[in-house]
C-alpha positions as CSV (number, residue, x, y, z in Angstrom):
1,M,-42.1,-31.0,-19.0
2,D,-39.4,-32.9,-17.0
3,I,-36.6,-34.2,-19.2
4,F,-37.4,-37.8,-18.5
5,E,-41.1,-37.4,-19.0
6,G,-40.3,-36.2,-22.5
7,L,-38.0,-39.1,-23.1
8,K,-40.5,-41.5,-21.8
9,E,-43.1,-40.2,-24.3
10,Q,-40.6,-40.8,-27.1
11,I,-39.8,-44.4,-26.2
12,Q,-43.2,-45.6,-24.9
13,G,-44.7,-48.3,-26.9
14,K,-41.8,-48.5,-29.4
15,G,-40.8,-52.1,-28.3
16,I,-37.2,-51.0,-27.7
17,K,-35.1,-53.8,-26.3
18,I,-32.3,-53.0,-23.9
19,V,-30.0,-55.7,-22.6
20,F,-28.7,-55.7,-19.0
21,P,-25.7,-58.1,-18.6
22,E,-25.7,-57.7,-14.8
23,G,-28.8,-59.7,-14.0
24,T,-27.7,-60.7,-10.6
25,D,-27.5,-57.1,-9.3
26,L,-30.6,-56.0,-7.4
27,R,-30.3,-52.4,-8.5
28,V,-30.3,-53.5,-12.1
29,L,-33.1,-56.0,-11.6
30,G,-35.2,-53.4,-9.8
31,A,-34.8,-50.9,-12.6
32,A,-35.4,-53.4,-15.4
33,I,-38.6,-54.6,-13.7
34,R,-39.9,-51.0,-13.3
35,L,-39.1,-50.2,-16.9
36,S,-41.0,-53.2,-18.0
37,A,-44.0,-52.6,-15.7
38,E,-44.2,-49.0,-17.1
39,G,-44.1,-50.2,-20.7
40,L,-41.1,-48.1,-21.5
41,L,-38.9,-50.9,-22.9
42,E,-38.5,-54.6,-23.1
43,P,-35.6,-55.6,-20.8
44,I,-33.3,-58.5,-21.7
45,V,-31.6,-59.7,-18.5
46,I,-28.4,-61.9,-18.7
47,G,-27.8,-64.5,-16.1
48,N,-28.7,-67.9,-14.8
49,E,-32.5,-68.0,-14.6
50,V,-32.8,-69.7,-11.3
51,E,-30.2,-67.4,-9.7
52,V,-31.8,-64.3,-11.1
53,K,-35.2,-65.3,-9.8
54,E,-33.9,-66.2,-6.4
55,I,-32.2,-62.7,-6.1
56,A,-35.4,-61.0,-7.2
57,N,-37.4,-62.9,-4.6
58,T,-35.3,-61.5,-1.8
59,R,-37.1,-58.2,-2.5
60,G,-40.4,-59.6,-3.6
61,L,-39.7,-58.7,-7.3
62,R,-41.5,-60.5,-10.1
63,T,-39.4,-61.2,-13.2
64,S,-42.4,-62.2,-15.4
65,G,-41.9,-59.0,-17.6
66,L,-38.3,-59.8,-18.3
67,T,-36.6,-61.8,-21.0
68,L,-34.0,-63.9,-19.1
69,I,-31.1,-65.3,-21.2
70,D,-28.4,-67.6,-19.8
71,P,-25.3,-67.7,-22.1
72,E,-24.7,-71.3,-21.0
73,T,-28.0,-72.4,-22.5
74,Y,-28.6,-69.9,-25.3
75,P,-29.9,-71.8,-28.3
76,E,-28.3,-69.4,-30.8
77,F,-24.9,-69.5,-29.2
78,D,-23.2,-71.1,-32.2
79,E,-24.6,-68.4,-34.5
80,M,-23.3,-65.8,-32.1
81,V,-19.8,-67.4,-32.1
82,A,-19.7,-67.4,-35.8
83,A,-20.7,-63.8,-36.0
84,F,-18.2,-62.8,-33.4
85,V,-15.3,-64.6,-35.2
86,E,-16.3,-62.9,-38.4
87,R,-16.5,-59.5,-36.8
88,R,-13.1,-59.8,-35.2
89,K,-11.7,-60.7,-38.6
90,G,-9.5,-63.6,-37.6
91,K,-8.2,-62.1,-34.3
92,V,-10.0,-64.9,-32.4
93,T,-10.5,-68.6,-33.0
94,D,-13.8,-70.4,-32.6
95,D,-12.7,-71.9,-29.3
96,Q,-11.5,-68.5,-28.0
97,A,-14.8,-66.9,-29.0
98,R,-16.8,-69.5,-27.1
99,T,-14.9,-68.6,-23.9
100,I,-15.0,-64.8,-24.5
101,L,-18.8,-64.9,-25.2
102,K,-19.5,-66.4,-21.8
103,D,-18.5,-63.0,-20.4
104,P,-21.9,-61.2,-19.9
105,N,-20.7,-57.9,-21.4
106,Y,-19.4,-59.5,-24.6
107,F,-22.6,-61.6,-24.7
108,G,-24.8,-58.6,-24.3
109,T,-22.8,-56.6,-26.8
110,M,-23.2,-59.3,-29.4
111,L,-27.0,-59.4,-28.8
112,T,-27.0,-55.7,-29.6
113,Y,-24.7,-56.1,-32.6
114,M,-26.9,-58.9,-34.0
115,D,-30.1,-56.8,-33.6
116,K,-31.5,-58.9,-30.8
117,A,-31.4,-55.8,-28.7
118,D,-31.4,-52.0,-29.5
119,G,-28.8,-51.1,-26.8
120,M,-27.1,-52.2,-23.6
121,V,-26.7,-50.8,-20.1
122,S,-23.8,-52.2,-17.9
123,G,-21.2,-51.0,-15.4
124,A,-23.0,-51.5,-12.0
125,I,-20.5,-54.2,-11.1
126,H,-18.1,-53.9,-14.0
127,S,-15.4,-51.3,-14.7
128,T,-15.7,-48.8,-17.6
129,G,-13.1,-50.8,-19.5
130,D,-15.1,-54.0,-19.2
131,T,-18.2,-52.3,-20.5
132,V,-16.6,-50.2,-23.3
133,R,-14.0,-52.6,-24.7
134,P,-16.6,-55.1,-26.2
135,A,-18.5,-52.2,-27.6
136,L,-15.4,-50.7,-29.4
137,Q,-14.4,-54.2,-30.7
138,I,-17.9,-55.2,-31.9
139,I,-20.3,-52.4,-32.3
140,K,-17.6,-49.8,-33.2
141,T,-17.9,-46.1,-33.9
142,K,-20.1,-44.4,-36.5
143,P,-18.5,-43.4,-39.9
144,G,-16.5,-40.2,-39.5
145,I,-16.0,-40.7,-35.7
146,S,-12.7,-42.0,-34.7
147,R,-13.5,-42.5,-31.0
148,T,-16.4,-42.8,-28.6
149,S,-16.7,-40.2,-25.9
150,G,-18.5,-39.8,-22.6
151,A,-21.0,-37.0,-21.9
152,F,-22.8,-36.1,-18.8
153,L,-26.3,-34.6,-18.7
154,M,-26.2,-32.0,-15.9
155,V,-29.6,-31.1,-14.5
156,R,-30.6,-28.7,-11.6
157,G,-34.1,-28.2,-10.5
158,R,-37.1,-29.6,-12.4
159,D,-35.7,-29.2,-15.9
160,E,-34.9,-25.5,-15.2
161,E,-31.2,-25.9,-16.0
162,K,-29.8,-28.6,-18.2
163,Y,-26.4,-28.8,-19.9
164,I,-24.1,-31.3,-21.5
165,F,-20.6,-31.7,-20.2
166,S,-18.2,-33.7,-22.5
167,D,-15.8,-35.6,-22.6
168,C,-15.6,-36.4,-18.9
169,A,-15.1,-40.1,-19.0
170,I,-13.3,-41.7,-21.9
171,N,-10.6,-39.8,-23.8
172,V,-7.6,-38.8,-21.7
173,N,-6.1,-36.1,-24.1
174,P,-8.0,-35.9,-27.4
175,N,-6.3,-34.2,-30.3
176,A,-7.9,-31.4,-32.3
177,Q,-9.7,-33.7,-34.7
178,E,-11.0,-35.9,-31.9
179,L,-12.1,-32.9,-29.8
180,A,-14.0,-31.6,-32.8
181,E,-15.8,-34.9,-33.2
182,I,-16.7,-34.9,-29.5
183,A,-18.2,-31.4,-29.9
184,V,-20.4,-32.5,-32.8
185,A,-21.5,-35.7,-31.0
186,S,-22.3,-33.7,-27.9
187,A,-24.5,-31.2,-29.8
188,K,-26.5,-34.2,-31.1
189,T,-26.8,-35.6,-27.6
190,A,-28.1,-32.2,-26.4
191,E,-30.8,-32.3,-29.0
192,M,-32.1,-35.6,-27.7
193,F,-32.8,-33.8,-24.4
194,G,-34.5,-30.8,-26.0
195,I,-31.5,-28.6,-25.4
196,D,-30.7,-26.1,-28.1
197,P,-27.0,-26.8,-28.6
198,K,-24.7,-23.8,-28.3
199,V,-21.3,-25.5,-28.0
200,A,-18.4,-23.9,-26.1
201,M,-14.9,-25.2,-26.7
202,L,-13.4,-24.6,-23.3
203,S,-9.9,-23.5,-22.5
204,F,-8.0,-21.3,-19.9
205,S,-7.9,-18.7,-22.7
206,T,-10.6,-16.7,-24.5
207,K,-10.1,-15.7,-28.1
208,G,-6.3,-15.6,-27.9
209,S,-5.9,-14.1,-24.4
210,A,-3.2,-16.7,-23.8
211,K,-0.8,-18.6,-26.0
212,S,0.2,-22.2,-25.6
213,E,0.0,-25.6,-27.4
214,E,-3.2,-26.4,-25.3
215,V,-4.9,-23.2,-26.5
216,T,-3.9,-23.9,-30.1
217,K,-5.4,-27.3,-29.9
218,V,-8.8,-25.9,-28.9
219,E,-8.6,-23.2,-31.6
220,E,-8.0,-25.9,-34.2
221,A,-10.7,-28.1,-32.8
222,T,-13.2,-25.3,-33.0
223,K,-12.4,-24.6,-36.7
224,I,-12.7,-28.4,-37.5
225,A,-16.0,-28.7,-35.6
226,Q,-17.5,-25.7,-37.4
227,S,-16.6,-27.2,-40.7
228,L,-17.9,-30.7,-39.7
229,A,-21.3,-29.3,-38.5
230,P,-22.0,-25.8,-39.8
231,E,-25.6,-26.3,-38.7
232,Y,-24.6,-25.9,-35.1
233,E,-23.4,-22.8,-33.2
234,I,-19.9,-23.8,-32.0
235,D,-17.3,-21.4,-30.8
236,G,-14.0,-21.3,-28.9
237,E,-11.6,-21.0,-27.4
238,L,-13.7,-19.8,-24.4
239,Q,-13.0,-19.7,-20.7
240,F,-15.9,-21.2,-18.6
241,D,-17.0,-17.8,-17.3
242,A,-17.1,-16.4,-20.8
243,A,-19.1,-19.3,-22.0
244,Y,-21.6,-19.4,-19.1
245,V,-22.0,-15.8,-17.9
246,A,-23.7,-13.4,-20.4
247,S,-22.0,-10.2,-19.1
248,V,-18.5,-11.9,-19.1
249,G,-19.2,-13.4,-22.6
250,Q,-20.1,-9.9,-23.9
251,Q,-17.0,-8.4,-22.5
252,K,-14.5,-11.1,-23.6
253,A,-16.1,-12.3,-26.8
254,P,-18.6,-9.7,-28.0
255,D,-19.0,-11.2,-31.5
256,S,-19.7,-14.7,-30.3
257,K,-23.2,-16.2,-30.5
258,V,-22.2,-18.9,-28.0
259,A,-20.3,-16.8,-25.3
260,G,-22.6,-16.3,-22.3
261,H,-25.2,-18.6,-23.7
262,A,-23.5,-22.0,-23.9
263,T,-25.5,-25.1,-23.2
264,V,-22.8,-27.7,-24.3
265,F,-19.4,-27.5,-22.7
266,V,-16.6,-29.4,-24.3
267,F,-13.5,-29.8,-22.1
268,P,-10.1,-29.9,-23.6
269,E,-9.0,-33.1,-21.9
270,I,-10.4,-35.6,-19.3
271,Q,-8.8,-34.0,-16.2
272,S,-10.6,-30.7,-16.5
273,G,-13.8,-32.5,-17.7
274,N,-13.9,-35.0,-14.8
275,I,-13.0,-32.3,-12.2
276,G,-15.5,-29.8,-13.8
277,Y,-18.6,-32.1,-13.7
278,K,-17.8,-33.2,-10.1
279,I,-17.5,-29.6,-8.9
280,A,-20.9,-28.8,-10.6
281,Q,-22.3,-31.9,-9.0
282,R,-21.0,-31.3,-5.4
283,F,-20.8,-27.5,-5.2
284,G,-23.6,-26.6,-7.6
285,N,-26.1,-29.3,-6.6
286,F,-26.4,-30.5,-10.2
287,E,-27.5,-34.1,-10.9
288,A,-24.9,-35.7,-13.1
289,I,-26.4,-38.4,-15.3
290,G,-24.0,-40.5,-17.3
291,P,-21.5,-41.1,-18.7
292,I,-23.6,-41.3,-21.9
293,L,-21.4,-42.9,-24.5
294,Q,-21.5,-41.1,-27.8
295,G,-20.5,-42.0,-31.3
296,L,-21.2,-45.8,-31.3
297,N,-23.2,-47.4,-34.1
298,K,-25.6,-48.6,-31.3
299,P,-25.9,-47.2,-27.8
300,V,-24.0,-48.8,-24.9
301,S,-24.2,-47.0,-21.6
302,D,-21.7,-47.3,-18.7
303,L,-23.1,-47.1,-15.2
304,S,-21.1,-46.0,-12.2
305,R,-20.4,-48.9,-9.8
306,G,-21.7,-46.6,-7.0
307,C,-25.0,-46.1,-8.9
308,N,-28.5,-46.6,-7.3
309,E,-31.6,-48.1,-8.9
310,E,-32.9,-44.7,-9.9
311,E,-29.7,-44.0,-11.9
312,V,-30.0,-47.4,-13.7
313,Y,-33.6,-46.5,-14.5
314,K,-32.7,-43.1,-15.9
315,L,-29.7,-44.2,-17.9
316,S,-31.7,-47.0,-19.4
317,I,-34.3,-44.4,-20.6
318,I,-31.5,-42.3,-22.1
319,T,-30.1,-45.4,-23.9
320,A,-33.5,-46.2,-25.3
321,G,-33.8,-42.6,-26.5
322,Q,-30.3,-42.9,-28.2
323,S,-31.5,-46.0,-30.1
324,L,-34.1,-43.8,-31.9
325,M,-31.4,-41.3,-33.1
326,D,-30.0,-41.4,-36.6
């Protein structure tokens, strides 16, 4: 079964509500209307109702299946302001909160925090910082996780090859503890897609073939990750070929259960992660879906500003699936 068909079965009929702060973007509107029409989730679209409907009409789209909310006229805005001030623990005044919450990303994040929605999808017209910052301030990370991270689902063919690459989007240079947390979160993300997580902690060294501070960090991260989640197969440090190619893995790390069979690839820092997923995408013809934000108390997904409607549709399905995870 195709990955997304499986996810659709999981979320169908669950009444999952996903908020879309960018209601005036046609890509977002088209995806939200399709998701509603297919009964996959209940979209909440942020924006001026008249403006949203006018934009939808330019493509003959019907917004009847959407919940449209305008922050300027939201009847529970005072309640939201009070909740935001309390959540920010005195860092903002009531007046400041009223201004901040007119920003659609902050408004959408608060809807999610207040259980009016189960998750949020943004980023079609906003930067990663604009999408992630409100989530970190309001929703925050799960207990035991110090930072959120960004994973990509890499798919080639009709579900024949599927892997998780992480962190390729958020943390510039995570330390050993943070890298270990990313590894465990990525293993859980893999399970959501029906991937048996075999986690490779990547380096330019395999099992001590090179010595440097960078290698030591990955060695330490591997030990921490193994102690944090002994239920998962996690190993490192491994070079990519040792992690991916069975014959190379057998030669370089013969005692490893992960080497040559990895399905989750954890990069040591963002440069190699970002370069790596884009090489796989462009040279290897993998579809790169994400970044999927990991570790938050509720799911928030960050679109690329170059995304198309199909990518909004797919990332929304993933976000709905994340909302069902523990």
